[in-house]
Steps between C-alpha positions, in 0.01 A plus 500: 500500500719661236514878555658599163208731424522672838885532502524850350264656758568274799746728684279803461201307629663355813640841590143615562443369849173682538336195339415234765660222295831685489500652853812390686687393184824680563508423877442132421787487250734679739412252776564198279836645381602563865513123558768448236868529601789606276648200321188287541398259223153636418215375284240763407185331386280720282770764471285718277644839406775470758359716781600256769837434332583870516465485881712191560863532623780359283419130477507200264163559341279273287190669360207291368199642323266376230472839330757585234409868503525533877835327497625727228413806708653345811828425330536859388415636842716276712827527309654240734618145459212255517372180338178567310254217440167525310274241664202471724562455867389137537671365188828666588509323836370171354863379497768537772631862537728670739589487772394860560548703821178686427202450272309822460184587314272805487154529354530188288378197702142630524458387139515137618203318647541380861595145406772628261622735770556198731690319226712808444574531873631145500724568201628822661585301815692249287696778326615667825829440677457358851499842667322668207185711511198562283392861502173565320298819458161489334128571504353309797214472749522393864223248438173456310311735734749773421454434129123544537543823699726643232257394224225688681723800558589530131168386350461830322841482329513226235882546455543370853202270548556319170866441579410355838250264338706397193859485635630249749605732782658308781291380795752515785285273716589216262833620353683538834413145615605365161837664543533376855432143390806531281712592801504881465480729800265767364453868576267741325493875451220716378549807282142587396160336488619271225880506497680268741843342541578148608843373600569135556833385648 
């Protein structure tokens, strides 16, 4: 999904963590950034307006996003050396990249259907150095039952319920095994009802 139209208001919207979709946003980004070491070769997939990039230590950073407008905002905000690539996540990794010490992504992969997530996981694994790690923060459910409980909880709020129905929020019950099949040792961290972090090493 290209977020050019949302770029101008994106930072203001995500700062409002009173909304269930955005609850845990800052803590999730801080947690992802904490897994990056100074000097790492880092690939940020879905780099958006640069909110994760601002939190990263000095590193060799490649930022990939499909949105021209979000990338324009991010470049102005970061004011640091980085390689900027306008591309969608899957197509960028369709050819050999890296090796990277860390592949990070926040609030981007939920735009991909589950099958495309699994393809992306494999491409991330191929782009990592042998001791590299994937650190991913996004909108997720523990499993299908948790999805149904949250749909019932937010049935009266279309801004939440419609997003749950229409987007491809992660199902950790299938995503974690998919990562483990690729050889990752996986840990998860929860920041709100919908915001989670996943690290695969």
